[in-house]
LUMDONU-889244 format. One record per residue (C-alpha): x, y, z; residue in three letters. Coordinates in nm, 3 decimals. Each point is the difference from the previous one (the first is absolute). Layout:
<pts>
PT       px       py       pz  tikol
PT        X        Y        Z    Ala
...
</pts>
This chain:
<pts>
PT       px       py       pz  tikol
PT  -10.310   17.128    3.546    Met
PT    0.056   -0.334   -0.168    Ser
PT   -0.224   -0.101   -0.287    Thr
PT   -0.126   -0.352   -0.054    Arg
PT    0.254   -0.030   -0.284    Asp
PT    0.280    0.092    0.242    Asp
PT   -0.115   -0.276    0.235    Val
PT   -0.021   -0.249   -0.288    Leu
PT    0.357    0.092   -0.102    Ala
PT    0.123   -0.067    0.356    Val
PT   -0.169   -0.342    0.010    Val
PT    0.128   -0.092   -0.349    Lys
PT    0.356    0.102    0.089    Arg
PT    0.002   -0.214    0.316    His
PT   -0.157   -0.290   -0.190    Leu
PT    0.270    0.013   -0.268    Val
PT    0.274    0.032    0.266    Asp
PT   -0.134   -0.293    0.203    Thr
PT   -0.115   -0.258   -0.255    Val
PT    0.259   -0.138   -0.238    Glu
PT   -0.076    0.005   -0.368    Gly
PT   -0.266    0.273   -0.005    Ile
PT    0.042    0.331   -0.173    Asp
PT   -0.228    0.301    0.041    Val
PT   -0.160   -0.050   -0.342    Ala
PT   -0.128   -0.343    0.111    Gln
PT   -0.181    0.131    0.307    Val
PT   -0.374   -0.010   -0.066    Asp
PT   -0.178    0.163    0.296    Pro
PT   -0.309   -0.215   -0.065    Ala
PT    0.203   -0.310    0.091    Lys
PT    0.105   -0.119    0.342    Ser
PT    0.365   -0.005    0.100    Met
PT   -0.026   -0.381    0.009    Lys
PT   -0.105    0.005   -0.368    Asp
PT    0.326    0.184   -0.068    Leu
PT    0.208   -0.265    0.176    Gly
PT    0.027    0.149    0.348    Ala
PT   -0.006   -0.238    0.296    Asn
PT   -0.150    0.095    0.336    Ser
PT    0.332    0.133    0.133    Leu
PT    0.044    0.213   -0.312    Asp
PT   -0.349    0.143    0.048    Ile
PT    0.069    0.089    0.364    Val
PT    0.325    0.168   -0.108    Glu
PT   -0.167    0.202   -0.278    Val
PT   -0.284    0.113    0.227    Val
PT    0.233    0.081    0.292    Ser
PT    0.241    0.198   -0.218    Cys
PT   -0.286    0.187   -0.166    Ser
PT   -0.157    0.091    0.334    Met
PT    0.338    0.108    0.138    Arg
PT    0.073    0.221   -0.300    Glu
PT   -0.348    0.157    0.009    Leu
PT    0.016    0.027    0.382    Lys
PT   -0.336   -0.169    0.056    Val
PT   -0.110   -0.300    0.204    Lys
PT   -0.278   -0.234   -0.108    Ile
PT   -0.135   -0.275    0.227    Pro
PT    0.084   -0.352   -0.117    Arg
PT   -0.371   -0.095    0.004    Ala
PT   -0.069    0.263   -0.267    Glu
PT    0.296   -0.114   -0.208    Leu
PT   -0.117   -0.362    0.012    Asn
PT   -0.323    0.093   -0.181    Arg
PT    0.178    0.139   -0.307    Leu
PT   -0.008   -0.205   -0.320    Thr
PT    0.213    0.203   -0.242    Asn
PT    0.254    0.280   -0.034    Ile
PT   -0.268    0.260   -0.084    Asp
PT   -0.174   -0.065    0.332    Glu
PT    0.330    0.038    0.187    Leu
PT    0.070    0.329   -0.178    Val
PT   -0.352    0.126    0.075    Asp
PT    0.034   -0.089    0.367    Leu
PT    0.347    0.158    0.032    Leu
PT   -0.116    0.314   -0.183    His
PT   -0.316    0.033    0.214    Lys
PT    0.201   -0.048    0.321    Thr
PT    0.257    0.255   -0.115    Leu
PT   -0.271    0.256   -0.082    Gln
PT   -0.164   -0.053    0.339    Glu
PT    0.335    0.044    0.176    Lys
PT    0.073    0.320   -0.194    Gln
PT   -0.350    0.136    0.068    Ala
PT    0.040   -0.069    0.371    Ala
PT    0.335    0.178    0.003    Ala
PT   -0.129    0.321   -0.159    Ser
</pts>
C-alpha cells in the first residue's frame, strides 16, 4: 500500500523530470506547478505520468479543480486507496 509520502515522491520525481531547472529540494507542495515554472503541457505530463505510474485514473474535471501540488497528491492518494480497497 502506498503512503501519501510515496505518492508525493512520485509527483515530485515527474515534476523534476518534466520541468527544466527544478530540483526536488525546490518543490514546495503548497505551491502550484505553475508557481514552480511549469506550463500547461508540463502539468499534463506530470499528472499523466504520475497516474500511469500509480495505475490510477482521475477524471479531468476533478483535476481542473486542484490549486496546488498537495491537493494533487491528496487526490491521487485517495484514489489509490479506493482502488486498493476495491481490489481486496
